[in-house]
C-alpha positions in Angstrom: 82.8 -46.7 0.0 79.7 -44.5 -0.1 81.2 -42.2 -2.7 82.1 -45.1 -5.0 78.7 -46.7 -4.5 76.9 -43.5 -5.4 79.1 -43.2 -8.5 78.4 -46.8 -9.5 82.0 -47.9 -9.2 81.6 -51.4 -7.8 81.2 -54.9 -8.9 79.3 -55.8 -5.6 78.4 -53.7 -2.7 77.2 -54.5 0.7 75.0 -51.9 2.3 72.0 -51.7 4.8 68.9 -49.6 5.1 66.8 -48.8 8.1 63.2 -47.7 7.7 62.4 -44.1 8.3 58.8 -45.0 9.1 56.8 -48.1 9.4 55.7 -48.7 5.8 57.2 -51.0 3.1 57.5 -47.8 0.7 60.5 -46.7 3.0 62.3 -49.7 1.4 60.9 -50.1 -2.0 61.0 -46.4 -3.0 64.9 -46.6 -2.7 65.0 -48.9 -5.9 62.9 -46.8 -8.4 65.0 -45.9 -11.4 65.5 -42.3 -10.7 66.2 -42.7 -7.0 69.8 -41.5 -6.0 70.0 -44.4 -3.5 69.6 -46.9 -6.3 73.3 -47.3 -6.6 73.1 -50.4 -8.8 71.0 -48.4 -11.2 68.5 -51.3 -11.5 65.6 -50.1 -13.9 62.3 -51.7 -14.2 59.3 -49.7 -15.7 56.7 -51.9 -14.1 58.2 -51.6 -10.6 58.5 -47.8 -10.9 54.8 -47.8 -12.2 53.7 -50.0 -9.1 55.6 -47.6 -6.8 54.0 -44.5 -8.4 50.6 -45.9 -8.3 51.0 -46.7 -4.6 51.9 -43.2 -3.9 49.6 -41.4 -6.2 46.7 -43.2 -7.9 46.0 -45.7 -5.1 47.4 -43.7 -2.1 43.9 -43.4 -0.5 42.8 -47.1 -1.2 44.4 -49.3 1.4 43.8 -52.5 -0.4 44.9 -51.2 -3.9 48.0 -49.6 -2.5 49.0 -52.8 -0.6 48.7 -54.7 -3.9 50.8 -52.3 -5.7 53.6 -52.7 -3.0 53.2 -56.6 -3.1 53.6 -56.5 -7.0 56.5 -54.1 -6.8 58.3 -56.4 -4.3 57.5 -59.5 -6.5 59.0 -57.6 -9.4 62.2 -56.8 -7.5 62.7 -60.2 -6.3 62.1 -61.8 -9.7 64.7 -59.5 -11.3 67.1 -59.7 -8.5 67.4 -55.8 -8.4 68.9 -56.4 -5.0 69.7 -59.5 -3.1 68.7 -59.2 0.4 71.0 -61.2 2.6 69.5 -61.0 6.1 67.1 -59.0 8.2 68.5 -57.8 11.4 66.4 -58.6 14.7 66.9 -58.4 18.4 65.5 -60.0 21.5 64.9 -58.0 24.7 64.0 -59.2 28.1 61.5 -56.9 29.8 60.8 -56.8 33.5 57.1 -56.7 33.9 57.5 -54.4 36.9 59.2 -51.6 34.8 56.5 -49.3 33.7 56.1 -46.4 31.3 58.7 -47.4 28.9 58.3 -46.3 25.3 59.4 -48.5 22.4 60.0 -47.0 19.0 58.8 -49.9 16.7 60.6 -48.4 13.7 64.0 -48.0 15.2 63.8 -50.6 17.8 65.0 -48.3 20.7 63.5 -48.0 24.1 63.1 -44.7 25.9 63.5 -44.9 29.7 63.2 -41.2 30.5 60.0 -41.7 32.3 60.3 -45.2 33.4 59.8 -46.5 36.9 59.9 -49.7 38.7 56.5 -50.8 40.1 56.8 -52.1 43.7 
């Protein structure tokens, strides 16, 4: 399936993506015209420019960079470059006596290596 998707041999394709780091660019950059992960070969010059500006011209200006990303996402949604179907989520019960648990906000995993129960 992945080889066919990469070759553009599909009418419709269902895939998922998990962020590598906590920033919208981890999702949005996948859909720039020249990105190999853009299997549908969606192409929009304004989107590409907004992503480029967010990574270069406005990389050091938080407000302008954020606006670039918002504009890119609006363009993506308007063109339907992809169609998001759902966003995965999970619910965890946490014992308040369990201490020193590390939570990875990006991948949603807990690390219990140094955890202990408080008496």
